[in-house]
Every structure is written in C-alpha cells, then in structure tokens.
N, C-alpha and C positions, 0 to 999 in steps of 0.2 A: 504493500500500500504506500503510495507516494505521499510525501509530507507536503501539506499545504502551507505556503509561506504567506503571511499576512501582508497587506499593502504597506503597512508601516515599516516592516522589516525590509521589504523590497526597496522602499524609498531610502532607508538608512544605508542599505547596501549600495545603492546608486550614488549617494552622496559620498560615501567612502571611496568608491571607485573614481569619482571625479577629482579626488585629492591625490590619486596615485600617479606617479610619474609615467609608468609604462602605459597606463590607460590613456592619459592625455597625449602622450607621444604617438601612439597608434591611432588615436582618434583624429589628430591633426594631420597625420601623414597624407591622407588622400587629397587634402586641400593643397598641401605643399607639392605633391606629385602633379596635381592638375596644373599648377602654375608652371612648374619646371618643364613638363611635357608639352604644355600649351604653347611654349615659345616656338616649338618646331612648326606649328601650324599658323602662327600669326604672320601676316604680311607686314613687312617693315613699314610700308607706306601708311598703314593704319594707325601707327603709334603717334597720333595727334590728339588723343582723347584725354586732354589735360584737366581732369577733374580731381581736385583734392590731391591726395597722396599718389594717385595714379600718375601725376605729373613726374614723380620721382622715377617710376619705371619707364615712362616714355623717354625721359632724359638719358637713362642708361643706354637705351637703344640708339639714341642720337649721338651720344658721346663716344661710345665704343661700337665696334662692328657687331652685327647680330650674331655672327659666328663665335666671337669671343664671349658674348653673353651666354650663348648656349653652352660653351665649354665650362664657364663658371658655374652655371646652373647644374650641369651634369656632375661636376665635382661635388657640389653640395648634395645633390641627389644621391650620389654614391655613398657619401658619409652617412646620410640618413638611412639608406638601406642596411649598411653595416650596423648602425645603432639598432635598427629593427631586429636584426639577427640576434643581438645580445639580449634585447628585451624579451624576445620570444624564447630564447634559450633558458631564461629564468622564469619561464611560465609557471612552473610548479609553485614558486613562492607567491605569485600574483594571480593564480587561477581563480581565487575567490573574487577578484576585482576585474579581471579581463573576461567578461562574459558578453555574448552577443546581445542579450537583452539590454545590457547597460549601454552598449554602443547605439542600439536602435532608439533607446530612450533619450540619449544625448542628442541625436540627430533630430528627433521629434521636438525636443525642447528648443533647439536652435532654430528650427523652422518656425515654431510658434513665436519665439521672441522676434525674429526678423520680420515676420508679417505684422506683428503688433507695432513695431517701430515704423513701419511704412505710413501708418495713419497720421502721426504728428508730422512726419517728413513732408507729406503732400498737402496737409491742411493747415496746421498751426504755423509751421515754419516757412513753408514755400521756398525751399532751397532754389537759388537761382542757378541751377546746373543746366548745362546744355550738352547733349550728347554729340551734336554736330555730325549726325549720320548722313545727312544729305538726301536720305530716302527713307520711306517707311516700308519698302519691300523687304522680304526676308532675305538675309544674306548669311550663309553659313559661316563664312570667314569672320564676319563681324560678331556673330554669336560666340565663336571661339575666342575672339578678342576680348569680349566682355567677361566671359568666364575666366579667362586667364588673368586679366587685370584684377578682377574681384577676388580670385584666389590669392594672388600675390599680396594685395592690400590686406586681406583678412589675416593671412599668416604672418607677414612681416610686421604689420602695424601692431598686432596683438603681442608679438614677441618683443618688439621695441618698447611700446608704451605700457603694456601691462606687466610683462615679465621682467624686463631689464630696468626701465625707469621707475615704475610703481613699486616693483619688488625691491629694488635697491633703496629707494627713498624710504620705504616702509621699515626696512631693517634699521636704518639710521634713525628715523623718527621715533621708533619704539624705545630707543635707548634714552631719549630725553623727555618724551611726552607720554601721556596715558594712551591706552590702546584705542579708545573711541576717537579721540582727537587725532591721533596719527592716521587711522584709516580714512577719516573724513578729509583731512588736509591733503593726504597723498592722492586720494581719489579726485578731488577738485583740481589740484595742481597738475597732475598728469593729464587730466581731461582738457585743461586749458592748453597745455603743450600739444596735445593731440589735435585740438582745433586749429591752433596756429600753424601746425604742420601742413594743413590743407590750403594755405595761402602763400605759396612760394613767391619770392620777389619777382622772378622772371616768368611766372606762370600766367595762364589766361584767366584764372579765377579772380574776379573783382571782390575785394574785401567788403563785407557788409556786417553790421552788428547782429542782425537777426540770424544770418548764416553762422556767424562765429558762436553765438549762444546755442544755436541748434546743434552744431557739431560738438560743443562742450557737453551738452546734454547727452548726445549719443556716446561720447567718450566715457562719460560717467556711468551710463547704462552698461556699456561693455566692461567697464571696471568692476561693477557690482556683479555682473555675470561671471567674470573671471574669479572674483573672490568667493562666490557662492558655489559655482559649478565647474570651475577649473579652466585651464588654458584651452583645451580642446573645444569645449562648448562655446567659448568666446570667439575662437577662430571660425567655427562653423557659422555662428550667428552673424558675425561681421561679413564673411564671404557671401552668405546667402542674402543678407540685407543689400549689399552692393549689387549683387546679381539681379535681384528683383527690381531694385530701384532703376538701374540702367536699362533693363528690358522694358520697364514701363515708360521710360523716357524715349525709347526707341520709336 
C-alpha cells in the first residue's frame, strides 16, 4: 500500500528543494542551454532589439564577431555540462530534492508568476518598449531571436543581480544590521541597480521615471522570488516574462 503524502509535506519538500544547489542548477540549465544554442540560429542582422539588458547582448554581437561569441558560449556551455555531471553523480545525496514533481512545480510557479507580472506591465506601467519588428507576420528567425534574448537576460541578469550583487551585499549587510532591515535594503538597492541597468548610455531606450519605477518593481519581485523559491524559479520567471512580453509586442 502506497503512502499518501499530504499537500503540506509536498509543499515543504518543494521549498526545501528550491534551496538546494543541485536542484537550482539543473532547473536553470535549460534556460542557459537555450541561450547558448540559440546563438547558432540567430541572424546577426537581427541583433538590433535594444530593449533593456538585451542591449548588452546585442552589443556583444556588434563588438566581437559572432563566431567568437559562439566559441565563448560553447566554452561556458561545456563547463556547465561538466558541472551537471558532478551534480548528477551525487544524486544519491540529493535524490530527496531532485524529483520530477518538484521541477514541474517550479516551472508551473514560474509560468504563473510571469503571467501575473504581465498585467501591471501593460496596464499600470505602460512600458515604452518597442520591438521594432517591422512586420506583424510570423517569422521563425525572429521567434528564435526573442527566445534567445529572453533566455540570456533571464539567466545572466538573475545570476548578476540576485546571486552575485544581492547575495554579496546581503552577506555584508547581515554583519552590521538586523536580518529584516538587511533583506529589505538589499532587495530595494539591487532592484534599483537592476532598473538602471536597462538604460545604457548609448542604448535606444529613453529614460522615463515610470519605466524606471516599473523595472525597480519587477526587480524587487524577482528578488523576492529568488529569496523564497530559489535561483532556478527566478530565472524561469524572468525568461518567461520577457518571452511573453516581447511576443505580445510583436
């Protein structure tokens, strides 16, 4: 007779899984792989979609040759694959956290969060983004382009602003300030940096207070998701949000 696990225990198991390095690593890997492999399919002439942090990836393509960028991405991808091997090799230690149901739950949560974020993006904040597609007809290359940029922004921005910046600042802040103050301060500060990142000096995005506050709000939501459900869920939420947003602007 199979043992019935209560919803509360399943939720606790899921939350514990999202705090596990191996789980987050494996959950974020498909997004990273999508960006890395998507470079092969992206036409270099399409890299003019300078929206927010996507400008950074467009600049990489313009500053160095596409072939060099592919080689860099492949090297990083190889390192990721090697890391996956070691994570899976230690599966016995993490098998209670690396379960298919937890991965499906994380993707479901990410999809839900990203769709909920679209409402304020298109109604309350009215982001002045423009996809500059030039046509409303379906183009497979442009779809691959959007998916690639969204995956890259989702993975690298969460790695930079949530793991590196927020994580580093939090470790320092907790030494001097109470826990609640530290978490709030780091969340707001890293979110402001996240918003500022989307207005590069030589980019095509025109600075606006409403857009700045909207992106700060988004950054703080991603930060809270990262704190509550881990890096992997934050990456998926960010990547899916960007994908849905750009497709709707298409």
